[in-house]
N, C-alpha and C positions, 0 to 999 in steps of 0.2 A: 363481193364476188371478184372485183378487180384486184384486190389485195391477194386473194387466194390464187388467182391466175399468175400473179407476179411471183409468189412464193413457189408455186409448182414449177415455173420456168427456171427460177433460181436453183431449185433442187436438181433439175436435169442438167444445168450448166456445171454444177459442182461435180456431178458424175462424169461428164465429158472430160473435165480437166484433171480429175484425180485418179481415174481408172485407166490403166494402159490400154491403148487402142486395140491391141491384139486380144485382150481379155474380155472386151465388151461386145456383145451382140445387140444390134438395134433391130427391133421388130416394129413395123408400122402396119396400121390397118385403119378401117373406118367405114362410115356409112353416110350416104347422101340421099336426100329426097327433096323433090319440089312438087307441089300439088296445087290443084284448084278444086274448090268444092262450093256447092250451094246448098243451103239448108233452109227449110221453111216450115212454119206451123209447129215448131218444137215446143211451144207453150201450150199447144192444143187449141189455140184460138186464131182467128183472123183479125187483122187490124179493125178496130171499131166495135168488136164484140163486147157486150156488157159482161164484165167479170166480177162485179160487186158494186158497192156504194160506199160513199164516205160518211162521216158523222152527221152530215146534214141531209143525207138521203140522196145526194147527187150521184149519178151513174159514174162508175169507174170503168173505162173502156180499154181494151187491150191495145198495145202499141204493135207496130210492125216488127216481127222478130226475124225477118229474113237476114241471112248471113251469106254473102258472096265474097270469097277471099282466095288469094293465092299466097302461099308462104313456102319457106324453105328451111331445111335443117341439115347441118353438117356435123358429123361426129368424127373426131380424129383420135386414134389410139396410138400411143407410143409406149413400148415396153423396153426397158433397159435390162437385158439379161446379163448379169454380172458374172455368174457362174451357174453350174447345174443346180445349186441349192439356194440361189438368191436372185430375185429380180424386182424391179420397181415398175409398177403398172400405173399408167396414166390415161385417162379418157377425158376429152374436152368436147364441148358442144356449143354450136352457134345457131341461133334461131333468128329469123327475120320474116316480117310480113312485107309482101311486095307493096311498095308505096309508103312503107313506114307505118308505125302504129304500135299498139300495145299487144303483148302476147304473154299470157300467164302472169299478169300483174306487173310486168316490167317493159320498158321501152327498148326495142331492138331496132334501131333506125338505120342499120346498114342496108336495109332493103329500100330505103328512100333514095331519091335522086341525089347523087353525089356520094352515096355509100359512105365509106370511111367510118362506120360506127364501131363503138367499143362494145362487143357483145359476146365475149368468151366466157363460158360457164365451165367450172370444174365439176365434172360428174364423179370421177374416181381418181384417187391417188393413194396407193397403198403398197407396202412391202409384202412380197410373197416369198417365204423362205421355209426350208426344211430343217428340222432338228431330229435326225434319225428317222423314225417312222411317223413323225408328227409334222404336218404341214400347217403353217400359221400365216394368216393374212391380217395385217394391222394397218389401219388407216381408214380413209373414206372409201367405202366399197359397197357393192350391191348386196342386199339381204333379201331372202325369200323364205316364207314359211307357209306351209299348207297350200302348196301349188299357187301361190300368190294371192289367195283369198285373204289371208291374215296379214302378211307383210310382203310388200314388193316395192322396195325403195332403195335409194342410196343413202348411207348413213355412216357415221363415225363409230368405230368399234374394232373388236378383235374376234377372229374365228380361228379355232384350232381343230384340226381333223387328224384323228389317230387311226392309221390302218392297222387294226388289231389282228385281222386275218385277211386272207385273199378275198373273202366274200362278206367282210364285216368292217364297217367304218363307224367310229364314234366321234361326234362333233359337238363342241360347246362354243357358245358365242356370248359376248357382252356387247350390247348396243347402247350407246349413249343417246337416248331419245330426246332429252332436254337438259340443258345446263342452266341451273337456277342462278348461279352467281356466287358471291362471297358472303361470309357472315351468315345471317339468318336466311338469306336467299338460298343457301345450300340445301335447305329443307325442300326446295322446289325441284331439285334434281330428279329426273325420271330416268331410271335405268331398266333395261330389259335383258334378262338372262335366258338363254335357250339351250336345251340339250336335245340332240337328235342322234338316233342310231339308224344305220342303213344296212340291211341284211339282204343278200341276194340268194334266194333258194336255188336258182339256176341263173345263167346269164340273161335270161328273158323275164324272170319274175323277181320282184323286189318288194320289200316292206320297209317303210321309213316312219317309225313312231317318233313323236316330238312332244316336249313339254316346255312351255315358255312362261316366265314369270316377270311381270312388269310392276314396279313399285315406286311411289314417291311419298314423302312425309306430308307434303302440302301440294294439292293439285292447283296449279296456277290458272287463274281465270283471265287476267288481262291479256295474256299472250295467246289466247285462243285454244289452249289445251282442253279446258273443260268443254268448250263448244264442240271440239272434234271428238272427244271421247264420249261425252254424254249425249249431246243432241244428235250426233250421227247415228247412234243406236236407239235413241228414244226421242224422236222428233216431236212427239206429242206431249212430252213431259214439260208442259208449260208452267208448272209451278216451281221450276228451278230458277233462282235469281242469279244471273250471270253478271250482274252489276256490282260485284263485290271483289275483294282482293284475292281470296283463294278459299279452297275447301280444305278438308283435313286429309288424313292418311288414306291413300288409295292404292289398291293392288288389283291386278288382273292376272288370272291363271288360265292359260289356254293349253289344252291337251288333246292329242289326236294322232292321226297317221295318214300317210299316203301309200297306196298300193298300186303297183303297175305290172301289167303283163304285156310284153311287146314281142310280136312275132312278125314274120315276113309278110303274111297276108292279113293279119288282124291284130288288134290290140284292145286292151281294156284297162281302165284306170278308175280309182276310187279315192276320194278324200273325205274325211269326216273329222270334226273336232268339236269339243265342248268348251265352254267358258264359265268361270265362276270368279267372283271378286266382290269388292266393296268400295264405296266412296263415302267416307265419314264426313260429318259436319257440313252437309250441303244446306245452304241457306235457301229456304223455300218461301214463297209468297202465295197469297190467294190470287189466282188468275183473274178473278172477277173484280176484286177491290184493290189489288196491289198491296195489301197489308202484309207485313212480315208475320210469318207463321212459325218462325224459329228454325233450328237446325234439325235435319233428319239424316239418317244413314241409309244410303241406297245400296241394295244388293244387286249384283250382276249374275245373271243366269241365262246363257244363250247357247245355241248350237247350229252347226251347218253340216250338210251332207251334199256331196257332188259325185256324180258317176258319169263316165263317158266311154266311148269306144269307136272303133273304126274297122272296116273290112274292105279289102281290095279284091275285085273280081278279075283283074287283069284286062286284057284286050277284049272289048265288047263292041264289035262292028265299027261304025263310023265315029262312035264316042271315044274310041281309043282306050287308054287306061281308065277304068271306071271304078269308083269306090263310094262307099257310104260312110257317114260319120254321124254321131248323135251324142248328146249329153243332156243331163238334168242336174239342176242344183236347187236346194231349198235352204234358205237362211231365216232363222226365227226373227220375229219382230216384237215390238213392245205393244202390249194389248190394253193398257190402262194408263191414261194420262194423269190420273190422280193418285196412284199408289207410289210406293218407294222401291219398286222393282224395275230394273233395266233388263229387258228380255230380248232386245235386239242385238245381233252380233256386233261386237265392238272391233272394228277393223279400219281405223282412220289412216293407217299406213299401208293398207292392202291396195292392190290395183289389178283387178281381173277383168280383162276386156272380153266381151262376148259378141252381141249383135252390133250391127252398124249404127242403129239409131238409139235404141234403149241402152246399149252397152258400150257406147263410145266408138268402137270399131276403128277403122283406118283414119277417118276424119274426126279425130278425138277433140273437137272443139267444145262440145257439150252434149249431155244426154237429153232425151226428150223428158218433158215434165212428168213427175211422178216416179221416175226411175232414178236410182242412185248411181247409175252409170257403172263405173268400175269399183265402187264401194258396195260390196255385197252384204247387205243387211236388210231384213224385212222384205225379201223378194224370193220368188221361185220362178224358174224358167225351164222350158223344154225345147230341144232343138233336134232337127233332122236335116241333114245336108248331103249333097252329092258333089263329087269331084270328077272332072273329066279332063282328058288330055288328048284331044283329037289330032294334034300335030306336035312335033318335037318342041316347038317354041310357043305353043298356045295351051293355056290352062283355063278351065271354066269351073267356077264354084257357085252353087246355088244353095242358100240356107233358108230354112223356115223356123221361126221362133214364136213361141207363145209364152207370155209372162203375166204374172199377177202378184198381188201383195198378200202375205199371210194374215196381216192385221190391217183392216181397212181404215182404222182410226188414225193411222199414220199418214193418210192421204188427205190433202185439204178438202177434196170433194167428198170424202167419206166413202170412196169406192175401192174395190179390190182387184179389178181386171185392167191390165195395161193394154192388152191387145195382141194382135197377130202381125208379125213382121216378116217381110219377104226381102231377102238380100241377094244381089247378084254381083259377081266379080269376074272380070276377064283379064287375064294376065298374058302379055305377049312380050317376048324377048326381042327388042328392036335390033340391037347388036349384042354380041357376046358380053354378058355382064350387066347390061342396061335393060331394065324391065319397065314396061308401061302397064299400069293398072287402070281399068275403067270400072267404076263402081256405081251402083244405083241401089237404093233401098226405099221401101215404102212401108209405113206402119198403119195398118187398119186399126186405128186407135179405139180403145174402149174408154169408159168414163173416168178411169183412174189416171189417164194421161191428160192432166189438167193442172195448170199452175195456180188457179184460183179455187174458190169454194163452190164453183158450179161444175157441171159435167162437161166432158170434152165436146168441142164443136168442129174441129178440123183434124185431118189426118196428116201427121208429119211425114216429110219425105226429104231425100237428099240425093245428089248425084255429083260426080266429080272424076278427076283423073289424077294419076300420080306417076312420076318418073322416079326410079330408085336404083341405086347400085351399092354394092358392098365390095370391099377390097381388103 
């Protein structure tokens, strides 16, 4: 990561010294937030609760899962606009935990006493240029597919967008999901190709169908790809042996569409997609004896549907601007731990945030037990929320969620109801451009909110505050 930061800085310096000053426009922007939050009982248990037993029959008891933390994030954006048809876009990120510590698997210790930590991450660096009616972005850039349910990440690749008509755009992309290496390791390359069309019936109504194809000759196991692709969609598939070098030819075909209707007082959206594919030569074992049962081919067949909408009622007494919003999504899950079908939605690179506790929300440290968080597979949820603006600088949002699992076998406790969640958020503009958010959430947990093989014992909750600004 440090090398990437140096290369990105060197690229910007080259532009500064080789492009005439009068021809170069520098655009800067960014985002900053600092937050404190407390989370408790996200495992579904209190400290000391019996959650199982070891091989000798001794009780295994839950540990304290309380998290209290303050952290900060800064994102800096720099775009070098060379001319009307060419620009270089760069986005950098810095994360730190107050007092130092680990965040997302790495140490960002500039939050410690003394600061001076090296913690610059490169999120994006890509060229954005026009060739006639075609716009191309090449480099490390953001990708999104099916409203973030399927793909929502930064990755290396190329996107080309052709403005075929005023109301029609055709886009194609190549995403380098995984680079295997040289020689025989080239077989482990994983590439994703996506074709998307966007058609506007009117300026308020659009349809965006997409088809995406991901393929590799050998699915790498050592680097976690098999775990993310297979276990994420089929967590109960305990007959898969991941302690091998690799599996065989693998492909995943995803196809569907996004539909949007957006008007001044109301809106409606819909996303639906299906998946088919295959993973060949998967080494399987007997989950009871551990004996090798030979290779099998696993078939992928999954689907997701999501719908949502909002309506604004304008000024409603002391509530100010008042509105309602709602959504529902359903993602298929795997129903049999012993067959060779993967029926859970495969979305290891998706990131769809929803409720505060079950769906990560603002304090995205972790989801409650039993929920996949922002990875939407084997889960359904329904939401109803209200928005109010009683003052120019004050906004209030209250959301109610209920969620469950289509297939209870994917849950350690063998249950399918996660529970009812109540979220509240108050946003106040302290000074122009600087917002303070006060957030609280409580999950009235059902038995599927459990990290072990027994039913839920405690209700998860969280609260916290966040300062944020954008420029």
